[in-house]
N, C-alpha and C positions, 0 to 999 in steps of 0.2 A: 536337787537347785546346782546353778551355776554356781562355783567358788569365788567370793569378790576376793582382789586384791588387796591387798594393802600396803601402800607404797614408804615409805620414812621420809617421814618429812626433812631431816639432812640428804637427802636424794631429789630428793624434788625444789630445794633451794640451794643446789650445789649445781645442776640443770639450768635452775633458771639464771643464776649468776652467769655460768659460762654464755649462753644466750644471748643477756644483757651486753656482756663482753664482747662477744663476736657483730652484733650488730653497733654498737659505740664507736670500734675501731672499720666497720663498714661504711660509719658517716664521715669519720676520722679521713681515710681514705678521699671523699667528695671533699671534704675540704683543702685538705694540702693537697690536690694534683692541681687546686689552683695557688699558690701562696708556697713560700720556702721553709716557711713553720707554724708550731700551732700551740696556743699559749695553753698553761692546764685549766679546767674550770672548780678544780681545788686541790686541795693538798696533795692527795692519796693520788692522785692522777699525775700533778708534779714530780713524786716522787718518784716514779717509773720512768719519766720523764726526764730524771734528774743521772735515771739508773744507766737509760740509752749518752749520757756523754761519755767524750774521754776523759781516764785514758780507757781502755777497754779491757775488759777482764780475760785472765789468765789464771789454773790451766783453763782449754775449753768446755764449755759442757751444756747443751741446749736447754734454758727454762722460758717457762711461760707466764710473763706479767699479765697483772691484769689491776683493776682500781675500782671503788665506788663508794658512793658515800650515800645513807640512806638517813632521807632527814626526817626530824618528827617523829617518831616511835616509840624516843624512849625519853623519860626523866633528865637533865642537866645532871647529875650525881648519878647516872647507874653507869658500874664497872666497865667498862670494854669488853673485858672478859665473859661476861654476865651477857652484855649485847651481842656480844657475837653468838653466842652462844643457842642464843633465844633467836636472831634471825636465820641462823644456817640449821637449826634444827640437830646438831648432832648429838650422840652421849660421850661418854668419857673412855665409852668401846675405840674409836673412833680418836683420839688423842695419842699423841708418841710423845710428845712432852710439850710443858707450858711455861713458862716465863712473863715479868711483867718489869718496866724499869720506869724511871720519872726522865722524861727527855725535852729540857726548854721547858717550856710552858703547856707539857701535856705529858699524862701519865700511859704507857705506852702498852698494852697486851699481844703477846708471839703465843704461835701455836704453828708444832707440827703436829700434820692430821693424816691419814691413811685415808684415803678415799676408796668408798667402793666398786669391787670390780673383781676380775679377773688379772687386771693389770697390777704391776707394782708403782703406783703414782701415789705420791705425797702432794700434798700443799703445805706452803710453809706460808702462813698469815699474819699481819698486823693489823695493829685495830687500834683505835683511839677514838675517844669522844669529843664534839668541839659542839661542846654547849647540848643539846637535844640531837645531834646527830652523831650517827654511825660512823667514823671514815674506817676501811680497809686495804690495806697492800695484799694484794692473792700472787704468789709465785708457784707453779705447777712446775713438777719433776719429776719423769720415769726413772725411778729406780731398778736396783736389779733382785730386788726381794722386798718381800712387806715390813723389814724392817729398814729404818735410816742409813744407808752408807755413810762411809767416814768420808767419802767426795761430797754427796749433800751434806751434809753439817760442815763440808769445810764450803761451801758454796753458799748455804745460809748463813757464817759469820763473815762471809766476804761482801754481799748485799747487803746485810745490813748494817755493817761494820760504817758503809758509805751515806746513806738514807737516816739510819738511827742518829744524828745530831742538833747540836740544840738548834745550829741557827735555818735549820729543816722545821721547826716546830716553835718559831715564834708565834702567837695567839692572833696577832694584826699584821701579818702578812704572810705569802706563801715563797716557798725556793722560788731561785727566781734558775727557773730552767721551762724551757721551750722545746715541741720536737719538732727538730729540723727531719728532713726527708730526703734522702735520696736513692734515687733509680723506682722511685715510685713507692716504696716501703715505708711505710707507716706505725707499725709496732715498735715499738722498743725492741733490739736486741740485744742479746748475747752471747757466750759459745762463741763458735767456731766464724760466725759469722763479722763479729766483732775484733774477734781476736785478726781474719783477715783484710779489712777494713781498717786496721791498723797500721 
């Protein structure tokens, strides 16, 4: 009899999230080709836009950001860490580090995750609940080994210091950030490109 391959939920969730992010940026490319800037649709997207603003990051390192808002799948009192694991379906074996902190009006959970596959890829994931909606920011790193490097940790600290501040987490207002497009580029840029642009 043919063998049935069981694909882990976390693998399906990661693949779906990357596909949705790619589709979002295709749409952004169509929209921003007609105007100089783009307003964020929700807080997670606004935080990614804010990271693309000056001053540029140094030292240089390539980071792939993405954002998502999962609407209405959880109760308003669901912890963000639990909701994120339920949505993405990853187990403890994928967690390299986990912590939580209160920022502004929200309780924010953060994870360093090791992605499946032979590549040494890690995700820094930040999540919080906005009522019954789960908001997520992801930052994808390509490291040199299965463990987090000192450089990746340092970059994670730099990214979080810029976005995890109280003015970005007022319940009734989004961060004041717009994505300004230069040279047809729509994705927020970090590392070598951002450094050269400065």
